[in-house]
C-alpha positions in Angstrom: 0.1 0.0 0.0 1.3 3.4 -0.9 2.4 5.6 2.1 0.9 8.7 2.5 2.6 11.7 1.0 4.3 13.8 3.6 4.3 16.8 1.3 0.5 17.1 1.5 0.5 20.3 3.2 2.5 21.3 0.4 0.6 20.1 -2.5 -2.6 18.5 -2.3 -5.9 17.3 -4.2 -6.8 14.5 -6.1 -4.9 14.0 -9.4 -6.8 14.5 -12.4 -5.6 11.8 -15.2 -5.4 12.8 -18.9 -3.8 10.9 -21.3 -2.0 13.7 -22.9 -1.2 15.6 -19.9 0.4 15.1 -16.3 -1.0 15.5 -12.8 -1.7 19.2 -11.4 -2.0 20.1 -7.6 -3.3 22.9 -5.6 -0.8 24.9 -3.6 -2.0 25.1 0.2 1.0 26.7 1.5 4.3 25.6 3.1 4.9 23.3 5.5 5.6 24.5 9.0 6.7 21.7 10.9 10.5 21.2 11.3 12.0 17.7 10.1 13.8 16.1 12.6 15.8 13.3 10.9 17.8 12.4 7.6 15.8 8.9 7.6 12.3 10.8 7.5 13.7 13.4 4.8 14.7 10.3 2.6 11.4 8.6 3.0 9.7 12.1 2.4 11.8 12.3 -1.0 10.7 8.9 -2.0 7.2 9.3 -1.1 6.8 12.8 -2.8 7.3 10.5 -6.2 5.5 7.4 -5.1 2.5 6.5 -7.3 3.0 9.4 -9.3 3.0 9.2 -13.4 6.2 9.2 -14.8 6.8 10.6 -18.1 9.9 11.0 -20.8 11.3 14.6 -21.5 13.6 16.2 -23.6 16.4 17.3 -21.3 17.2 20.1 -23.4 13.6 21.8 -22.6 14.3 21.4 -19.0 16.1 24.4 -17.2 18.3 24.7 -13.9 16.3 25.7 -10.6 16.2 29.3 -10.1 17.8 29.0 -6.8 21.4 27.6 -6.6 22.4 24.8 -4.4 25.8 23.6 -5.4 29.0 25.8 -5.6 30.6 23.1 -7.7 30.2 19.7 -9.1 32.4 16.6 -8.1 33.5 15.4 -11.3 34.7 12.1 -10.0 31.3 11.5 -8.6 29.4 12.7 -11.4 31.5 10.4 -13.6 30.5 7.2 -11.5 26.7 8.4 -11.8 27.2 8.9 -15.6 28.4 5.3 -15.9 25.6 3.8 -13.7 22.9 5.2 -15.9 24.7 4.2 -19.0 25.0 0.8 -18.0 22.0 0.4 -16.1 19.4 3.1 -17.1 18.0 5.8 -14.7 16.9 4.2 -11.6 14.5 6.8 -10.0 12.7 9.9 -11.8 13.6 13.6 -11.3 11.0 16.3 -10.2 10.2 19.1 -12.5 7.7 21.7 -12.8 6.3 23.6 -15.7 8.4 26.4 -16.4 7.1 29.9 -14.3 7.8 32.0 -17.3 8.4 30.2 -20.4 5.8 28.2 -22.2 6.7 24.8 -23.3 9.7 24.5 -21.1 10.3 22.8 -17.5 12.3 23.7 -14.6 14.2 20.9 -12.6 13.4 21.0 -8.8 15.3 18.2 -7.9 17.6 15.5 -9.7 20.2 18.1 -11.3 23.1 15.6 -11.7 20.5 13.2 -13.3 19.2 15.9 -15.6 23.3 16.6 -16.5 23.7 12.8 -17.1 20.9 12.5 -19.4 22.2 15.7 -21.3 25.4 14.0 -21.8 24.4 11.0 -22.8 21.5 12.3 -25.3 18.9 10.4 -23.6 15.3 11.4 -22.6 15.1 11.9 -18.7 12.4 10.0 -16.6 10.5 12.7 -14.8 7.5 13.4 -12.4 5.9 17.1 -13.3 4.0 19.0 -10.6 2.7 22.3 -10.8 4.5 24.1 -7.7 4.7 27.6 -6.7 8.4 28.9 -6.1 8.1 28.3 -2.1 7.1 24.8 -2.7 9.6 24.5 -5.1 12.4 25.3 -2.8 10.9 23.1 0.1 10.9 20.1 -2.1 14.3 20.9 -3.2 15.9 21.8 0.0 14.4 18.6 1.6 15.3 16.4 -1.0 19.1 17.6 -1.1 19.2 17.5 2.8 18.4 13.9 2.7 20.2 12.8 -0.4 22.8 15.0 -1.5 26.5 15.5 -0.1 26.0 19.3 0.4 28.5 21.1 2.6 28.0 23.6 5.1 28.7 26.4 2.9 26.3 25.1 0.0 23.4 24.7 2.6 24.2 28.4 3.8 24.2 29.8 0.3 21.0 28.1 -0.5 19.4 29.2 2.9 20.5 32.8 2.2 18.9 32.7 -1.7 15.6 31.4 0.1 15.7 34.1 2.6 16.5 36.7 0.2 13.3 35.8 -1.6 11.2 36.6 1.4 8.8 33.8 1.1 7.8 34.3 4.9 8.6 36.6 7.7 10.2 34.2 9.9 12.1 31.9 8.0 10.1 28.9 8.2 10.4 27.8 4.6 14.3 27.9 5.1 14.1 26.0 8.5 11.9 23.4 6.9 13.7 23.0 3.5 17.1 22.1 5.5 16.0 20.7 8.7 17.9 23.4 10.8 17.2 25.4 14.0 17.4 29.0 14.1 20.5 29.4 15.7 22.2 27.5 12.6 20.2 29.5 10.2 21.7 32.8 11.9 25.1 31.6 11.5 24.5 30.2 7.8 22.9 34.0 6.9 26.3 35.5 8.3 28.7 33.2 6.7 26.8 33.7 3.5 27.7 37.4 3.6 31.3 36.9 2.7 32.3 38.3 -0.5 31.0 36.3 -3.6 34.6 36.0 -5.3 36.1 34.3 -2.2 33.3 31.8 -1.5 33.5 31.0 -5.6 37.3 30.7 -5.1 37.0 28.4 -1.9 34.5 26.3 -3.4 32.3 23.6 -1.3 34.8 22.8 1.0 33.1 19.5 1.9 34.8 18.8 5.3 34.6 22.0 6.7 32.0 22.6 9.1 30.0 25.6 10.7 32.4 27.0 13.5 35.4 27.2 10.9 33.4 29.3 8.4 32.1 31.7 10.9 36.0 32.0 12.2 36.7 33.1 8.7 33.9 35.5 8.4 34.8 37.0 11.8 38.3 37.6 10.5 37.0 38.9 6.9 34.9 41.5 9.0 38.3 43.6 8.9 38.2 45.8 5.7 41.9 45.4 5.3 41.8 41.8 6.0 39.1 41.3 3.4 40.9 43.2 0.6 43.7 41.1 1.2 42.1 38.0 1.3 40.4 38.8 -2.0 44.1 39.4 -3.4 45.1 36.2 -1.9 42.5 33.8 -3.6 43.9 35.1 -6.8 47.7 33.8 -6.4 48.9 30.7 -7.8 49.8 29.6 -4.4 46.0 29.6 -3.4 45.0 28.2 -6.8 47.3 25.3 -6.5 45.3 24.1 -3.7 42.4 21.9 -4.0 39.5 20.8 -1.8 39.4 21.6 1.9 43.2 22.8 1.5 42.0 26.1 -0.2 39.8 26.7 2.7 42.6 26.0 5.3 45.0 28.3 3.4 42.7 31.1 3.2 41.9 30.9 7.0 45.6 30.8 7.9 46.2 33.9 5.9 43.4 35.8 7.1 44.4 34.9 10.8 48.0 36.3 10.0 47.0 39.3 8.5 47.3 42.4 11.0 48.8 40.3 13.7 50.6 42.7 16.0 54.6 42.4 16.2 55.9 42.2 19.7 58.5 45.2 19.4 57.4 48.5 18.4 61.0 49.7 17.5 62.1 48.8 14.0 64.2 46.1 13.2 67.2 47.1 11.0 69.8 44.4 9.4 72.7 44.5 6.9 73.6 41.6 4.5 76.5 41.2 2.0 77.1 38.4 -0.4 80.1 36.3 0.2 81.8 38.0 -2.6 81.1 41.2 -1.3 79.4 42.1 -4.8 76.3 43.1 -3.4 74.7 44.3 -0.1 71.6 45.3 1.2 70.1 47.5 4.2 67.0 45.8 5.4 64.2 47.6 7.8 61.3 46.2 9.1 58.6 48.6 11.1 56.1 46.0 11.2 54.1 48.3 8.3 56.7 47.9 5.9 59.3 46.0 4.9 62.1 47.6 3.1 65.2 46.0 1.2 67.8 48.5 -0.2 70.3 47.0 -2.5 73.9 48.6 -2.9 77.0 47.7 -5.0 77.8 46.9 -8.6 75.4 44.0 -8.7 72.4 45.7 -7.3 70.6 46.1 -10.1 70.9 42.7 -11.7 70.2 41.1 -8.2 67.1 43.3 -7.7 66.0 42.5 -11.3 66.4 38.4 -10.3 64.4 38.9 -7.0 61.4 40.7 -8.6 61.3 38.2 -11.4 61.2 35.2 -8.7 58.7 36.8 -6.4 56.0 34.3 -7.0 58.0 31.5 -6.4 59.5 32.8 -3.4 56.2 33.8 -2.0 55.1 30.0 -2.7 58.0 29.0 -0.8 57.1 30.9 2.1 53.4 30.2 2.3 54.5 26.3 2.1 56.7 26.9 5.1 53.9 28.4 7.2 51.8 25.5 6.3 54.2 23.1 7.6 54.8 24.9 10.8 50.9 25.1 11.3 50.4 21.5 10.6 
């Protein structure tokens, strides 16, 4: 016997069957109850599609969801899905809605990766179509992703911020229900989502980085100087050489080091000379500026050499800091 659809308070009404059209539903508002477990969320996602008419659609007439829930795609994971669908076919249908503004097209609610795979394989996609309002769309998308997808904290935070920005309700009940979170977690998600977009896009999903460390980074970046330096840092070759969580770790270490006070207020002055005495340098460090003045006959050539290799020298310096912090 089919289980009761847990989204009955989101979409209800008896299905009106037609040989040529799909089912339609009457919107009755968003669920106000918070969902407490991933097992229940998974069951909801399954039952949302249970017993519904599945049709085949051309994936090229299906557009992405209007709200983004991923910062990046895991190519290895997608490759496994692509192979599985190629070999065994599509195990479960996706959920789509008639496009809210373009006649003859659809918008995916959940099943984005299956849709991408179908497009890659040039196959039709098995789908259930429901006539959803925007608020019901994000509720279903959020609950299905929370139950099934390996979304990181920052991806959920950005999803929450986008829903909140659209102001579906005054108390963010839709966000809380969609992601199965409490208000304290939502507050930190919305705070973290204010990190500049160019920094978030550069860091990516950071799959293993949780709420507290993201909040720590957000606090560091509240200083305008630190934020500007962080924007420059994520453009460096050193940062771009990192992958996954390493990008977040290097950025946090950098942000924490910016503006760190020195122990001595007096400027430090050094002198240096090469072994063959062909070049010498006066060095001054007053904690705000670091001055290196080269002298003697080889000063210009050695100075050019340093300038040409600054990127490599900086990478070596950052690698040394990473080892010390390990």
